[in-house]
C-alpha positions in Angstrom: 49.6 116.2 90.7 49.8 117.3 94.4 50.9 120.7 95.6 54.2 119.4 96.7 54.8 117.8 93.2 54.0 121.1 91.6 56.4 123.0 93.8 59.1 120.5 93.2 58.7 120.8 89.5 59.4 124.7 89.8 62.6 124.2 91.7 65.7 123.6 89.8 67.2 120.1 90.0 70.1 119.5 92.4 73.2 118.3 90.6 74.3 115.0 92.1 71.0 114.4 94.0 70.5 112.0 95.6 73.7 109.9 94.9 76.2 112.5 96.1 74.3 113.2 99.3 73.8 109.6 100.4 75.8 107.2 102.6 78.4 105.1 100.8 81.4 102.8 102.0 83.5 105.7 103.3 80.7 108.2 104.3 77.6 107.9 106.5 74.9 110.4 107.8 73.3 110.1 111.1 70.3 111.6 109.5 69.9 111.2 105.8 70.0 114.6 103.9 66.7 115.9 102.8 66.3 117.8 99.6 66.5 120.9 101.7 69.7 120.1 103.2 71.1 119.2 99.8 69.9 122.5 98.3 71.8 124.4 101.0 74.8 122.2 100.6 74.8 122.8 96.9 74.7 126.5 97.3 77.2 126.8 100.0 79.7 124.2 98.9 79.2 122.8 95.4 78.5 126.1 93.6 81.2 128.0 95.3 84.0 125.3 95.7 82.8 122.2 93.8 82.7 120.1 97.1 79.9 117.5 97.8 79.7 116.1 101.2 82.4 113.5 100.7 84.8 116.0 99.3 84.4 118.5 102.4 85.1 115.4 104.5 88.3 114.7 102.5 89.4 118.3 102.6 89.1 118.5 106.4 90.9 115.2 106.9 93.9 116.6 104.8 96.7 114.2 104.1 96.1 112.2 107.4 97.1 108.5 107.1 95.0 105.4 106.7 91.9 104.5 105.3 89.5 107.3 106.0 85.9 107.2 107.1 83.4 110.0 107.7 80.2 110.4 109.5 78.0 113.6 109.3 76.4 113.6 112.9 74.5 116.7 112.0 73.8 119.1 109.0 71.9 122.3 109.9 71.1 124.6 107.0 69.2 127.1 109.2 72.2 127.5 111.5 74.7 127.1 108.4 76.7 124.4 110.3 77.5 120.8 110.3 79.2 118.3 112.8 81.5 115.6 111.2 83.3 112.8 112.8 86.4 111.3 111.0 88.8 108.5 111.4 91.8 107.0 109.8 92.3 103.1 110.1 94.9 100.6 109.2 93.1 97.2 109.0 91.0 97.1 111.8 93.1 99.3 114.2 92.3 103.1 114.6 95.0 105.5 113.9 93.3 108.7 114.5 90.0 110.2 115.3 88.8 113.8 114.8 85.4 115.3 115.5 84.6 118.8 114.1 81.8 121.3 114.2 81.9 123.8 111.5 79.7 127.1 112.1 79.9 129.2 108.9 77.5 131.9 110.1 80.0 132.4 113.0 83.1 132.0 110.9 84.1 129.2 113.4 85.6 125.6 113.2 85.5 123.8 116.5 87.9 120.7 116.4 86.0 119.1 119.2 88.4 116.1 119.8 91.5 115.0 118.1 93.1 111.7 119.2 95.9 109.8 117.7 96.7 106.3 118.9 99.9 106.1 120.9 101.7 103.7 118.5 101.1 106.2 115.7 102.2 109.4 117.4 105.3 111.1 116.4 104.4 110.8 112.6 102.9 114.3 112.2 99.4 112.9 111.9 98.0 115.6 114.1 99.7 118.3 112.0 98.3 116.8 108.9 94.8 116.8 110.3 95.1 120.5 111.4 96.6 121.4 108.1 93.4 120.1 106.4 91.2 122.0 108.9 93.1 125.2 108.5 93.0 125.1 104.8 89.0 124.4 105.0 88.7 127.4 107.4 90.7 129.6 105.2 88.6 128.6 102.1 85.3 129.2 104.0 86.5 132.5 105.4 86.4 131.1 109.1 88.3 133.5 111.4 88.8 131.2 114.3 89.7 127.6 115.0 89.6 125.7 118.3 91.0 122.5 119.0 90.7 119.9 122.0 93.7 117.5 121.6 94.0 114.3 123.6 97.6 113.9 124.9 99.1 114.3 121.4 101.7 116.9 121.6 102.1 120.6 122.1 
């Protein structure tokens, strides 16, 4: 038995590891989550709110229309932050796209880019996305949300 094996045997198991922390048909990771990432995620989101990575993404997307797909571009436990890109599609057509950076240490959500395709505007898609982001921010005690929107209303 190696030193790493001994240390791992002393740490409690991570519920849902590794299945709930891996890519699937709706969720991808730019960099596969390590056990350390999963431990941070578990203590920050699962123990407190029952939310695995896909659940957090769904919460942020709210009731936005279409087949939703999510990509974690960055997960940074030391910074208590993550970056998530989300999109809704209808068949092979994109309805909306949203990129978020969540910095829990700073109590901040940055909705970096929100874009709703022209033919789907006027259907409250942006409001549905922002509702999901606002609900998540409140749940995580984030005090500030900033949004960059691409020609999609007021």
